[in-house]
Structure formats: C-alpha cells, structure tokens
N, C-alpha and C positions, 0 to 999 in steps of 0.2 A: 523964790528957784524948786526948780523940776527934785521928787529923791536922785534920780537919780542920778542927776550931777552931782547932787550933795555926799555920795556914798563916794563915788567915783575917784575923787582926792586924799578919800577916807583908807580908800586897797593902793596898798603899794602892791608893789606885784602879784604873784600869782600863790593863792593859799597853800597851793597844796606842791608847792614848787619844794621843804622842806619834808617835804615826806620821802619814806626812805622804802626802798626797794625791798619784800619781802624777802630776805633767801632759802627754801621750800625746796622740796625734792626733785628734784631735775628730775622728771619725764622720759621716758628714755624709746626714740622715738621700734614706734613698729614697723616689724621687721616684714616685706613680702615676699608672695613665690612666684616668679618668673614661670610663663606659661610648658617651659619646659619641663619644666619645676611640679608643675603642677599632674602633667604625666606619664610624671617617672609613677606619679603618689601613687596617681592608677591605675596605669599598668602593674606597677606593685599589688593592689589590693589585691586576696586573697580567693579567690575561681567558688569556695566552698564554703558554704557555715550558713546560721543561721541568721549571722547578723551580717551576711555579704550586700544582700540588697540593699539594703537600711547605710549601711555603711557608706555601698557607693553610691545612690540616689544622698544619702547625706552632703558627702566632698563635693561630687556637681553639681550640684543646688547652692549650697554657697561660692561656686567657681561661679553659675553661670546668673548667677542672682548678686553674690556683695551684700546680701543680704547684712546682719549686725542678727552674731548666733543667742541673743533676745527676740531678736522677730520669726525665726526657725524655731523656737524653743518654744515659739505660743504658737506656730500654725497650727491651724486647724483641716478636717480638710473638707471643706465649705468658702474652706478663703484660695482654689484651688480650681482654675476651668478650663475644661480638654477642648471648646464644642467657641465660636469659631477655629481660634489661633490659644495656644495651650497661650495661658498666663496667669499669675499670680497676686492674690493684692495681698495683700504686705503689713500689718498693722506697723508699722515706725513712731519712732520718735517725735515728740506730742502734738500724738496722735491721730494722725497722716495717716494716709490709703496708698500710697505709690502702685502703680502697678508696672509689673516687672516680669516682658518676654523669657518664655519657655523653649530651648535647644528642644528640638521630635527625640533628639535622643537620652534630655532630661527628665522629656511626658509620657517618654513609648517607659520612661522607671518607674519613672510615680505609679504609673493609671496598673505593672507592676506589683508595685506596690500593697498600690490602696487593692487591688486584686485576693495580695493576699490577708487586709484586714476579715474579720466577722464580718458577714452582708448585711448584719443590727447594727452595725458602727451608727453614731448617731453622723449626724455635721459640721457639729463639739469638736469632734476622733480627734487626737491631735494625732498628723499624717510620721509622722518619725519620735517614733515607741525607743521604753526600755525592753528587756529581754522579760522584762513583769508583768511586758504590757499600756503599763503608761509613758506620760512624755513627757521623754528628754530630758533633764535642767540644760542651761545653759555648758554648765562646772560638766554635762559627761557629752556633752556634744565636747566641748572644749576634750575633753580626755581623748573619744575618740579621731581625732582631728590628730591628740601629740600620738599615739601610739604608730597610726598612717604616717609619722609625717616623722617621723625617730629617725629611721631610715637615713634622711637629707640631712639629719642631723649627722650624724655617724661617718657620712662623706662626706662630711664639711660643703657640701651645696649652702 
C-alpha cells in the first residue's frame, strides 16, 4: 500500500480548521490626496525662505514618483539622470531599482536644487537635506509633509 494512501484515511478534515484567527489591532486605511488637494498644497507653499525650494521639490517629487518615504530619504544625486530623458532610479523594496520618469517641472526644480549644493558634493550626496546639510530621515520628511498639509486638515478637505 502506498504511503499516501495510508495517510489519507488517517487525517479527517483540515488540521488547520480549528485554528482561530488572531484578533489584533486593525490598521486604518491610509488617506490619499486628490489632485486638487495636491495643487492646493503646492499653491500654498511659501515663495520665500531658505528651505522653500527643497520643500517644493520634495512635495512635487513625492507626487510625481509615488515613491515611498524611505525611498526618498535614501535618494542620492547619482540616482537622478537628466539626459536624454529626466528619470530617477529609486532603491525600492526587495532591493529592486525601479526607474521613474520625471515631469519637466520636477526636473527643473531638481536642477535648481542641485545648483544650490556645494560643487564638491559627491555623487552619493543626498538630494533632500536638512537645514544642517544632513540627509532627511523619513520622520523629517513626514514633518515637512504634515506642516504643508495642515491647512487641508483644518479646512476639512
């Protein structure tokens, strides 16, 4: 008698059938911004200030690429290509490197941001830096996004 045939009559029902599902905390659905809300955020950005260009570029980059915050925090200057077509190589989950095209406005903002960097900046220099010149962390990016979207929360949008 084959071994498989022997065990088919030994197991009755599904062994995992009596396993109870765990009742853990439920994750809330992440809210997303609509196009008009994004445009409202970009229009409400201050036009003057030392970090205005960085904040505008950061918010537009997130909108343009749909990148995860950690991907943006890890982004370095060598990952952005301007010629022949502007694009960015993101270091994604699972050590994958997706390529994302950049809008002309985004490429222009990044060029301006790069022009403000020291000319001796190495290729692995972070694209988005703090006021002290260090790479922004994902928490720093979160704070910037929260600061500029706070008016949407207050208005109930």
